[in-house]
MITINU-834787 format. One record per residue (C-alpha): residue in one letter; x, z, y. Coordinates in pm, 1 decimal. Layout:
<pts>
a;X;Z;Y $
...
</pts>
This chain:
<pts>
m;16805.6;13917.8;5897.4 $
l;17136.5;13882.2;5695.9 $
a;17256.2;13520.6;5552.3 $
g;17533.1;13403.9;5328.5 $
a;17676.2;13079.4;5411.9 $
d;17865.0;12808.4;5184.8 $
g;18017.4;12489.0;5280.4 $
c;17889.2;12194.1;5095.0 $
r;17852.3;11817.7;5142.2 $
g;17548.0;11829.2;5368.2 $
g;17692.8;12069.7;5605.3 $
w;17621.6;12473.5;5474.8 $
v;17403.8;12610.3;5202.0 $
v;17235.1;12925.6;5377.1 $
a;17091.9;13197.4;5151.6 $
t;16875.7;13478.6;5249.0 $
r;16670.1;13704.7;5058.5 $
h;16376.1;13495.1;5173.9 $
d;16511.5;13151.7;5118.4 $
v;16800.7;12899.3;5042.2 $
r;16848.6;12557.7;5249.4 $
v;17103.9;12315.2;5339.0 $
i;17162.8;12262.2;5708.5 $
p;17382.2;12048.8;5902.2 $
t;17540.9;12309.5;6132.7 $
l;17553.4;12680.6;6160.8 $
g;17483.1;12664.9;6513.6 $
a;17139.8;12548.7;6452.5 $
v;17042.9;12892.8;6294.6 $
v;17282.1;13152.9;6424.1 $
e;17070.2;13337.1;6648.6 $
q;16826.1;13377.1;6388.2 $
y;17070.4;13615.3;6204.9 $
e;17213.1;13965.6;6267.6 $
r;17501.1;13870.3;6017.6 $
i;17606.7;13586.4;5855.2 $
g;17886.0;13555.2;5620.6 $
v;18090.6;13264.3;5571.8 $
d;18357.1;13112.8;5300.1 $
m;18553.4;13032.8;5611.3 $
p;18830.0;13149.7;5781.9 $
v;18670.4;13318.2;6083.7 $
a;19002.1;13442.2;6278.5 $
l;19315.3;13239.2;6223.6 $
a;19658.0;13344.6;6274.8 $
d;19943.8;13148.5;6507.2 $
t;20142.9;13052.0;6194.5 $
w;20104.0;13018.7;5826.7 $
g;20004.3;13334.4;5632.5 $
r;19760.5;13598.8;5661.0 $
r;19744.9;13945.4;5501.9 $
c;19385.4;13927.0;5398.6 $
d;19448.2;13598.8;5220.1 $
d;19721.1;13782.6;5037.0 $
e;19521.4;14082.6;4946.5 $
a;19235.4;13862.2;4843.2 $
r;19478.4;13699.3;4590.1 $
r;19619.2;14031.0;4470.1 $
l;19204.4;14107.7;4377.7 $
l;19166.4;13798.4;4202.2 $
a;19488.1;13833.6;3993.3 $
r;19490.9;13533.0;3742.2 $
r;19205.4;13349.9;3976.0 $
a;19471.5;13409.5;4282.5 $
s;19456.0;12992.7;4314.2 $
t;19099.7;12980.8;4427.1 $
i;19221.8;13132.8;4757.0 $
f;19366.4;12858.8;4984.3 $
t;19632.2;12968.8;5269.6 $
a;19437.9;12914.7;5596.6 $
p;19615.3;12714.4;5844.1 $
p;19755.1;12809.1;6134.6 $
r;19491.7;12799.0;6478.2 $
p;19719.6;12542.6;6664.0 $
l;19646.2;12290.9;6406.8 $
l;19266.1;12312.4;6458.9 $
t;19296.9;12070.0;6742.9 $
h;19405.9;11774.4;6527.8 $
t;19168.6;11513.4;6391.9 $
d;19401.9;11262.2;6225.8 $
y;19571.2;11422.3;5911.2 $
a;19912.7;11234.1;5960.6 $
q;19937.0;11399.5;6325.5 $
a;19847.2;11731.3;6187.8 $
n;20069.7;11722.0;5879.6 $
a;20349.0;11633.2;6135.9 $
a;20249.4;11905.4;6367.2 $
s;20268.2;12174.3;6074.9 $
k;20599.6;12042.8;5992.8 $
e;20746.6;12046.5;6339.8 $
l;20566.8;12372.2;6465.8 $
f;20598.0;12557.3;6116.6 $
g;20862.7;12393.0;5894.9 $
r;20592.0;12313.7;5617.1 $
g;20341.0;12023.3;5589.3 $
l;19947.0;12069.4;5536.7 $
t;19747.7;11971.2;5241.3 $
h;19471.8;11718.1;5260.8 $
q;19239.4;11983.5;5091.3 $
a;19323.4;12218.3;5398.1 $
f;19311.3;11896.6;5676.4 $
n;18943.7;11801.0;5553.4 $
l;18810.2;12182.2;5614.4 $
l;18920.3;12193.5;5959.0 $
p;18589.3;12047.1;6134.1 $
k;18435.4;12338.8;5948.8 $
m;18708.7;12586.4;6076.6 $
r;18644.2;12468.8;6408.8 $
e;18304.2;12514.8;6403.5 $
v;18339.2;12866.7;6258.0 $
v;18590.8;12977.8;6521.6 $
a;18385.9;12819.5;6791.8 $
l;18065.4;13038.6;6705.4 $
a;18261.2;13385.4;6643.9 $
l;18374.4;13329.6;7003.8 $
e;18044.0;13287.3;7115.5 $
r;17870.1;13540.5;6914.7 $
p;18127.6;13807.8;6821.5 $
g;18063.0;14022.5;6545.4 $
v;17793.8;13792.9;6383.4 $
l;18013.1;13600.8;6146.2 $
l;18191.3;13795.1;5865.0 $
e;18440.6;13595.4;5639.9 $
v;18369.0;13634.9;5263.6 $
h;18534.8;13488.9;4968.5 $
p;18301.4;13429.9;4687.6 $
e;18511.9;13475.8;4410.8 $
c;18630.5;13784.3;4539.8 $
s;18253.9;13892.6;4542.6 $
f;18169.8;13778.6;4165.9 $
r;18528.1;13983.4;4072.6 $
t;18376.3;14292.2;4244.6 $
m;18066.3;14273.4;4093.0 $
t;18164.9;14237.5;3736.4 $
g;18544.8;14424.8;3750.5 $
h;18682.1;14127.6;3552.9 $
d;18825.3;13782.6;3572.1 $
l;18537.1;13504.3;3544.9 $
a;18570.4;13155.8;3425.1 $
s;18616.5;12889.4;3652.3 $
k;18292.3;12815.5;3805.3 $
r;18350.1;12417.0;3695.7 $
t;18293.0;12527.6;3337.9 $
p;17940.7;12592.0;3179.4 $
a;18015.4;12945.1;3100.2 $
g;18162.2;13008.6;3426.1 $
f;17866.5;12899.0;3599.9 $
a;17624.3;13022.7;3368.2 $
e;17795.6;13390.1;3409.1 $
r;17753.0;13336.5;3784.5 $
r;17384.2;13253.2;3782.5 $
v;17321.3;13554.1;3555.8 $
l;17484.8;13784.8;3810.0 $
i;17324.6;13627.3;4107.4 $
e;16978.0;13626.2;3955.7 $
s;17023.7;13989.6;3864.6 $
v;17012.0;14089.1;4222.3 $
f;16828.8;13792.7;4387.5 $
g;16579.1;13710.4;4123.4 $
t;16544.1;13353.4;4014.7 $
v;16744.7;13105.1;4268.3 $
d;16686.6;12743.7;4294.9 $
t;17027.2;12595.6;4255.2 $
k;16918.7;12199.3;4289.6 $
l;16948.4;12165.1;4665.0 $
s;16990.1;11810.0;4806.0 $
g;17354.4;11782.2;4962.4 $
a;17486.0;12073.8;4790.2 $
a;17638.6;12152.2;4435.1 $
r;17471.8;12392.4;4206.1 $
d;17804.7;12647.3;4253.5 $
d;17781.7;12609.0;4625.4 $
v;17428.5;12777.8;4600.7 $
l;17539.9;13060.9;4399.1 $
d;17857.7;13101.9;4616.5 $
a;17625.5;13146.7;4923.8 $
y;17430.6;13415.1;4748.0 $
a;17743.9;13581.1;4649.1 $
v;17849.8;13564.5;5024.2 $
l;17497.3;13695.1;5091.0 $
w;17560.4;14020.5;4828.1 $
s;17896.9;14094.9;5028.8 $
v;17729.7;14094.0;5375.3 $
e;17436.7;14307.1;5221.6 $
r;17716.6;14552.5;5107.4 $
h;17854.3;14524.6;5445.5 $
q;17534.6;14642.0;5601.8 $
r;17516.1;14954.8;5375.8 $
g;17862.8;15023.9;5455.3 $
e;17958.6;15010.3;5086.7 $
h;18187.2;14709.0;5158.0 $
l;18583.0;14661.7;5099.4 $
v;18809.9;14522.4;5353.6 $
l;19080.0;14272.8;5284.6 $
g;19341.8;14287.7;5570.1 $
d;19330.6;14557.0;5806.3 $
e;19050.8;14613.9;6092.1 $
r;19270.5;14853.2;6275.7 $
d;19487.1;14539.6;6398.5 $
g;19145.7;14488.0;6582.8 $
p;19026.3;14125.4;6722.6 $
v;19280.9;13872.5;6732.1 $
a;19357.2;13771.0;7069.7 $
g;19124.1;13510.4;7227.4 $
q;18914.9;13491.6;6904.0 $
g;18701.7;13808.9;6899.0 $
q;18727.0;13888.1;6531.9 $
a;18947.9;14104.0;6326.9 $
m;19133.6;13891.6;6044.5 $
v;18974.5;14043.8;5779.1 $
i;18788.6;13899.9;5456.4 $
i;18455.7;14138.5;5348.8 $
v;18384.9;14217.4;5002.9 $
</pts>
């Protein structure tokens, strides 16, 4: 079983070839799948900046701004924004955005699961998946045209999908399927790797710092 997961207000949208649903935590279902792609960093650096993020931006070109810079692993322990921001400035000379701070709980969840089940979680960025599907830039998913184009792409692969799920936005559902698309490519050995797998697993994290497309 393969799955694609995207964070949403209700927890995670998890898409498979059989169904799509919203679950509160990945830990509740991780043992059900051979591979789960997640739109979330799986292995973090000890400072700001990851090679895989830089390569994802180059792939997306004009849509590069959709790739946010993954925060350093030492900031994961912080649960207060002011303290996390101060720690980032003290340790690394730059602040932490509210957007990045709000993702820390899901990052903690994913990093912990990656340690428990090495090799099961694959980091995937759905915009990289959509870009690779089409070979060209797409309009923003927040626009009617961008959403419609993404829906056509997903349904051409997976058939009709239900994007009206309690606890998730419509684009979250399409993103989860885009992640699944890359996981299936990985399973067939047809995927692209952003970052360098030759660097091997990051010490103490059990995963290479790469994004699968």
